[in-house]
VEXDREN-2710 file (C-alpha; in Angstrom, 1 decimal):
% VEXDREN-2710
k/r/px/py/pz
1/UNK/34.3/26.9/12.4
2/UNK/34.9/23.6/10.6
3/UNK/37.5/23.6/7.9
4/UNK/37.0/21.9/4.6
5/UNK/38.7/18.4/4.7
6/UNK/39.3/15.8/2.1
7/UNK/37.3/12.8/3.0
8/UNK/37.1/9.2/1.7
9/UNK/33.8/7.2/1.9
10/UNK/34.4/4.9/4.7
11/UNK/31.1/2.7/4.4
12/UNK/31.1/-0.1/1.9
13/UNK/28.0/-0.6/-0.3
14/UNK/25.2/-2.7/1.3
15/UNK/23.6/-5.1/-1.2
16/UNK/23.4/-8.9/-1.8
17/UNK/22.4/-11.1/-4.6
18/UNK/18.7/-10.2/-4.0
19/UNK/19.0/-6.5/-4.2
20/UNK/16.7/-5.1/-6.8
21/UNK/16.3/-1.4/-5.7
22/UNK/19.4/0.7/-5.2
23/UNK/19.0/3.9/-3.0
24/UNK/21.9/6.4/-3.3
25/UNK/22.7/9.1/-0.9
26/UNK/25.3/11.9/-1.7
27/UNK/28.0/11.5/0.9
28/UNK/27.8/10.4/4.5
29/UNK/27.4/13.0/7.1
30/UNK/29.8/13.4/10.1
31/UNK/27.6/11.3/12.3
32/UNK/27.4/8.5/9.6
33/UNK/31.1/8.5/9.2
34/UNK/31.3/8.2/13.1
35/UNK/28.8/5.5/13.1
36/UNK/30.3/3.9/10.0
37/UNK/26.9/3.3/8.6
38/UNK/24.4/4.9/6.4
39/UNK/22.1/7.6/7.8
40/UNK/23.6/7.7/11.2
41/UNK/22.4/11.1/12.2
42/UNK/19.4/10.6/14.6
43/UNK/17.5/13.5/13.0
44/UNK/17.7/11.9/9.5
45/UNK/14.4/10.3/8.8
46/UNK/15.6/7.6/6.3
47/UNK/15.1/4.6/8.7
48/UNK/11.6/6.0/9.9
49/UNK/10.7/6.1/6.1
50/UNK/11.9/2.6/5.4
51/UNK/10.5/0.9/8.5
52/UNK/7.1/2.7/7.7
53/UNK/7.0/1.4/4.1
54/UNK/8.0/-2.1/5.0
55/UNK/5.9/-2.5/8.0
56/UNK/9.1/-3.2/10.2
57/UNK/9.8/-2.0/13.6
58/UNK/12.3/1.0/13.6
59/UNK/15.8/-0.4/13.4
60/UNK/18.2/0.7/16.1
61/UNK/21.4/-1.1/15.6
62/UNK/23.5/-1.5/12.5
63/UNK/22.7/-5.2/12.1
64/UNK/18.9/-4.4/12.2
65/UNK/19.4/-1.8/9.6
66/UNK/21.4/-4.1/7.5
67/UNK/18.8/-6.9/7.9
68/UNK/15.9/-4.4/7.1
69/UNK/17.5/-3.3/3.9
70/UNK/18.6/-6.6/2.6
71/UNK/15.4/-8.5/3.5
72/UNK/13.5/-6.0/1.4
73/UNK/15.8/-6.4/-1.6
74/UNK/17.2/-2.9/-1.3
75/UNK/20.8/-1.8/-1.7
76/UNK/22.5/1.3/-0.3
77/UNK/25.3/3.4/-1.2
78/UNK/26.4/7.0/-2.0
79/UNK/27.2/8.8/-5.3
80/UNK/30.4/10.1/-4.0
81/UNK/33.5/8.2/-3.0
82/UNK/35.7/11.0/-2.1
83/UNK/35.3/14.7/-1.8
84/UNK/36.4/17.9/0.0
85/UNK/33.5/18.9/2.5
86/UNK/33.2/21.1/5.4
87/UNK/31.5/19.1/8.3
88/UNK/28.3/17.6/6.7
89/UNK/27.5/20.4/4.5
90/UNK/26.2/19.3/1.0
91/UNK/26.7/22.9/-0.3
92/UNK/30.5/22.8/0.5
93/UNK/31.2/19.5/-1.5
94/UNK/33.9/19.9/-4.1
95/UNK/36.8/17.7/-5.7
96/UNK/34.3/15.0/-6.2
97/UNK/35.3/11.4/-7.1
98/UNK/32.2/9.4/-7.8
99/UNK/31.6/5.8/-6.6
100/UNK/31.5/3.2/-9.4
101/UNK/28.0/1.6/-9.0
102/UNK/29.1/-1.3/-11.2
103/UNK/30.5/-2.7/-7.8
104/UNK/26.7/-3.2/-7.1
105/UNK/25.1/-3.5/-10.5
106/UNK/27.4/-6.3/-11.8
107/UNK/26.6/-8.5/-8.8
108/UNK/22.9/-7.7/-8.1
109/UNK/19.9/-7.6/-10.2
110/UNK/19.2/-3.9/-9.8
111/UNK/16.1/-2.9/-11.6
112/UNK/15.6/0.7/-10.4
113/UNK/17.7/3.4/-8.8
114/UNK/16.5/6.2/-6.5
115/UNK/18.6/9.2/-5.4
116/UNK/17.8/10.5/-1.9
117/UNK/17.6/14.3/-2.4
118/UNK/18.7/16.9/-4.9
119/UNK/22.4/16.6/-4.1
120/UNK/22.6/12.9/-4.7
121/UNK/20.7/13.4/-8.0
122/UNK/23.1/16.1/-9.2
123/UNK/26.1/13.9/-8.7
124/UNK/24.4/10.9/-10.1
125/UNK/23.6/12.8/-13.3
126/UNK/27.0/14.3/-13.6
127/UNK/29.1/11.3/-12.9
128/UNK/27.4/8.1/-12.6
129/UNK/24.7/8.0/-15.2
130/UNK/27.3/8.7/-18.2
131/UNK/29.5/6.0/-16.8
132/UNK/26.8/3.5/-16.1
133/UNK/24.2/4.2/-18.7
134/UNK/21.7/3.9/-15.9
135/UNK/18.8/6.4/-15.0
136/UNK/17.7/7.3/-11.5
137/UNK/14.6/8.9/-10.0
138/UNK/15.0/11.7/-7.4
139/UNK/13.1/11.4/-4.1
140/UNK/12.9/14.1/-1.5
141/UNK/15.7/14.1/0.9
142/UNK/15.2/12.4/4.3
143/UNK/17.8/14.9/5.8
144/UNK/16.7/17.0/8.7
145/UNK/17.9/20.0/6.5
146/UNK/14.6/19.1/4.4
147/UNK/12.3/20.3/7.0
148/UNK/9.7/21.5/4.4
149/UNK/8.7/17.7/4.1
150/UNK/6.8/16.2/7.0
151/UNK/7.5/12.5/7.8
152/UNK/4.0/11.7/6.5
153/UNK/4.8/13.5/3.1
154/UNK/8.1/11.6/2.8
155/UNK/6.7/8.2/3.4
156/UNK/4.1/8.9/0.8
157/UNK/6.7/10.1/-1.8
158/UNK/9.1/7.3/-1.1
159/UNK/6.4/4.7/-1.7
160/UNK/7.6/4.4/-5.3
161/UNK/10.6/2.3/-4.2
162/UNK/8.3/-0.7/-3.4
END
């Protein structure tokens, strides 16, 4: 069985001067940490949702994913900068140090912030909202653990980011 481990977030925020919508996850999964990019688990539906909403082909490479995000004026990061976690289990997260979203908001005209799932929203509300003075809207998680939501329902719910 996996042991809890202190983990530092290894992926820099993805944004540019045109980013207007910030999408925040909680903390990268083991697969994402290995891939060194967001939503790296093949069963996570994030990239399917974004491709469907933007009418783009499903991105396969990190470069295609970066291009898809930036060309649609999105930004990506996570709420947690470091934590103790067992594998990829959100429920095991403790010893949280939050990311400072001002790294993004001071350099991009972010108009709206969305949290990918309840765990992201919990840590946004606890740590980031008080420090940033910003609000966020929770969206249903694209994680494979959120099996109650079909891809079609996720796409419809996520349409608000456009």
